[in-house]
C-alpha positions as CSV (number, residue, x, y, z in Angstrom):
1,M,-12.2,-26.0,-6.3
2,A,-13.0,-28.7,-9.4
3,G,-11.0,-28.5,-12.2
4,R,-9.1,-25.4,-10.7
5,P,-5.7,-25.6,-12.5
6,R,-2.7,-25.8,-10.1
7,G,0.8,-24.8,-10.7
8,I,0.6,-20.6,-10.2
9,D,-0.7,-19.9,-7.0
10,D,-3.3,-16.7,-7.0
11,A,-1.2,-14.8,-4.8
12,V,1.5,-15.1,-8.1
13,I,-1.2,-14.0,-10.4
14,L,-2.3,-10.8,-8.6
15,R,1.3,-9.4,-7.7
16,A,1.5,-9.9,-11.5
17,A,-2.4,-7.8,-11.8
18,V,-0.1,-5.3,-9.8
19,E,2.8,-4.8,-12.1
20,V,0.4,-4.7,-15.2
21,I,-2.0,-2.1,-13.5
22,G,1.7,-0.1,-12.7
23,R,2.2,0.0,-16.7
24,V,-0.8,0.3,-18.1
25,G,-3.4,1.2,-15.6
26,P,-6.8,-0.6,-14.9
27,A,-8.9,0.7,-17.8
28,K,-6.1,-1.2,-20.0
29,L,-5.7,-4.5,-17.9
30,T,-6.6,-7.8,-19.9
31,L,-6.7,-11.0,-18.4
32,S,-4.7,-11.6,-21.4
33,A,-1.8,-9.3,-20.4
34,V,-2.0,-11.0,-17.0
35,A,-2.0,-14.2,-17.8
36,D,0.9,-13.5,-20.3
37,E,3.2,-12.3,-17.3
38,V,2.4,-15.5,-15.6
39,G,2.7,-17.6,-18.5
40,L,-1.1,-18.7,-18.1
41,V,-3.4,-19.1,-20.9
42,P,-6.1,-16.4,-20.2
43,G,-9.1,-19.0,-19.7
44,T,-7.3,-20.2,-17.0
45,L,-7.7,-16.5,-15.3
46,V,-11.5,-17.2,-16.3
47,Q,-11.9,-20.0,-14.7
48,R,-9.9,-18.6,-11.3
49,F,-11.6,-14.9,-11.2
50,G,-14.5,-15.4,-13.6
51,S,-13.8,-12.4,-15.7
52,K,-11.4,-9.1,-15.1
53,R,-13.4,-7.2,-12.9
54,G,-13.6,-10.6,-10.9
55,L,-9.4,-10.6,-10.9
56,L,-9.7,-6.9,-9.6
57,L,-11.8,-7.4,-7.0
58,A,-9.4,-10.6,-5.7
59,L,-7.0,-7.9,-5.7
60,A,-8.8,-5.5,-3.9
61,A,-9.6,-8.2,-1.2
62,R,-6.2,-10.1,-1.2
63,S,-4.5,-6.0,-0.5
64,V,-6.4,-5.9,2.8
65,P,-4.2,-6.6,5.5
66,D,-4.5,-7.1,9.1
67,A,-3.0,-4.0,11.2
68,N,-0.5,-6.3,13.6
69,V,1.0,-7.9,10.5
70,L,1.8,-4.8,8.8
71,R,3.2,-3.8,12.1
72,E,5.3,-6.8,13.2
73,R,6.8,-7.2,9.8
74,A,7.7,-3.3,10.0
75,R,9.1,-3.6,13.0
76,E,11.4,-6.9,12.2
77,R,14.2,-5.5,10.9
78,Q,14.2,-1.9,11.9
79,D,15.8,-0.5,15.3
80,S,13.2,1.5,16.4
81,D,9.2,1.9,16.4
82,L,9.7,5.4,14.5
83,A,12.1,3.7,11.8
84,A,9.8,1.2,11.4
85,V,6.9,3.8,10.8
86,L,9.3,4.8,7.7
87,A,9.9,1.1,6.3
88,L,6.1,0.6,6.3
89,A,5.9,4.0,4.4
90,R,8.6,2.7,2.3
91,E,7.0,-0.4,1.7
92,W,3.4,1.0,0.7
93,V,4.9,3.0,-2.3
94,S,7.5,0.1,-3.2
95,D,5.4,-0.4,-6.4
96,V,6.3,3.3,-7.7
97,A,8.8,3.9,-9.3
98,T,7.7,6.7,-12.0
99,P,4.9,9.6,-12.2
100,Q,3.4,7.6,-15.3
101,T,3.1,4.3,-12.5
102,Y,1.7,6.5,-9.9
103,A,-0.9,8.0,-12.4
104,N,-2.0,4.2,-13.4
105,H,-2.3,2.8,-9.5
106,L,-3.9,5.9,-8.6
107,A,-6.4,5.4,-11.4
108,F,-7.3,2.0,-9.8
109,F,-7.9,4.0,-6.4
110,C,-10.0,6.4,-8.1
111,M,-12.2,3.1,-9.1
112,D,-11.9,2.3,-5.4
113,L,-13.5,5.3,-4.4
114,T,-16.3,5.3,-7.0
115,D,-17.6,1.8,-6.8
116,P,-19.2,0.3,-3.7
117,E,-17.6,-3.1,-4.1
118,F,-14.1,-2.0,-4.4
119,Y,-14.5,1.1,-1.7
120,E,-15.1,-1.6,1.1
121,H,-11.7,-3.0,0.5
122,A,-10.3,0.3,0.0
123,L,-11.6,1.9,3.5
124,A,-10.8,-1.3,5.4
125,M,-7.2,-1.1,3.9
126,H,-6.9,2.5,5.0
127,Q,-8.3,1.3,8.8
128,A,-5.4,-1.3,8.4
129,Q,-2.5,0.8,7.3
130,R,-4.0,3.2,10.0
131,R,-3.9,1.5,12.7
132,A,-0.5,-0.4,12.1
133,I,0.6,3.4,12.1
134,E,-0.8,4.3,15.7
135,M,0.5,1.1,17.3
136,L,4.0,2.0,16.4
137,L,3.4,5.3,17.5
138,E,2.2,4.2,20.4
139,A,5.2,1.9,20.8
140,A,7.1,5.1,20.0
141,V,5.8,6.6,22.8
142,S,6.2,3.9,25.1
143,A,9.7,3.9,24.3
144,G,10.6,7.1,24.9
145,E,11.0,8.4,21.2
146,L,7.7,10.4,20.9
147,R,6.7,12.9,23.6
148,E,4.7,11.5,26.3
149,G,0.8,12.8,26.2
150,T,1.7,12.5,22.0
151,D,-2.0,12.2,20.4
152,T,-1.2,9.3,18.7
153,A,-4.4,8.8,16.8
154,A,-4.2,12.3,15.4
155,L,-0.8,11.9,14.4
156,A,-1.3,8.5,12.5
157,G,-3.8,10.1,10.5
158,S,-1.5,13.0,9.9
159,V,1.3,10.4,8.7
160,Q,-1.2,8.9,6.5
161,T,-1.9,11.8,4.7
162,A,1.7,12.5,4.2
163,I,2.3,9.7,2.8
164,A,-0.7,10.4,0.2
165,G,-0.1,13.7,-0.6
166,S,3.9,13.3,-0.7
167,G,2.6,10.7,-4.0
168,L,0.7,13.8,-5.5
169,T,3.1,16.3,-4.8
170,W,6.5,14.0,-6.0
171,A,4.4,12.9,-9.5
172,L,3.8,16.7,-10.4
173,D,6.9,18.2,-9.4
174,R,8.9,15.0,-10.4
175,R,11.8,15.5,-7.8
176,G,13.8,12.9,-6.4
177,A,12.7,9.6,-5.8
178,L,9.1,9.0,-4.2
179,A,10.2,7.0,-0.9
180,K,12.9,9.6,-0.4
181,R,10.0,12.1,-0.2
182,V,7.8,10.4,1.6
183,E,10.6,9.6,4.5
184,H,11.4,13.6,4.6
185,E,7.7,14.4,4.9
186,I,6.7,11.7,7.3
187,G,9.7,13.5,9.5
188,T,8.6,16.5,9.2
189,V,5.1,15.5,10.7
190,L,6.9,13.7,13.2
191,A,9.5,16.2,14.2
192,P,7.5,18.3,16.7
193,H,6.9,15.3,18.7
194,V,9.9,13.8,18.8
195,R,11.5,13.7,22.5
196,R,14.7,14.9,22.4
197,K,17.8,13.7,24.2
198,T,19.2,15.0,26.5
């Protein structure tokens, strides 16, 4: 692209946008705040993304992962497929350290639900995450971690619901760390399907 400023990759800028959203929410996010985060001038972000909306849409689009990449990344450092499900869930909530941060990211998600352009990306992300969970659960059945005949599609949906619900209940009761809460809730959902070793 002609005239495009070099030196800082878009991925770095979008990562900075995630940090700013976590601190102030999407409504209060400004191009100036994101530019300050990475040491650029706001005009550079205008050249790259056009506007705040353009930046947020780029963030939404960049956030849509490939289900195979998610699964492989989660499985790389784990000794089982069920451990990889937990690792994936921990990664998804890793940007949320406080209830306020959760609320700010939730506000961005609410925008995803009400704006057709954002919704398209949010739905794609949701589907990729669910498929990644389902693939790991299928592998867990094959490896003997889960019982034969487990409905992995339905179970993946329950795991995804547990992750979302954990965030809401944690933000309200504020007990412990979100990652631990998510692990506990997923464990509860998976427990009836885990194959007991004899």
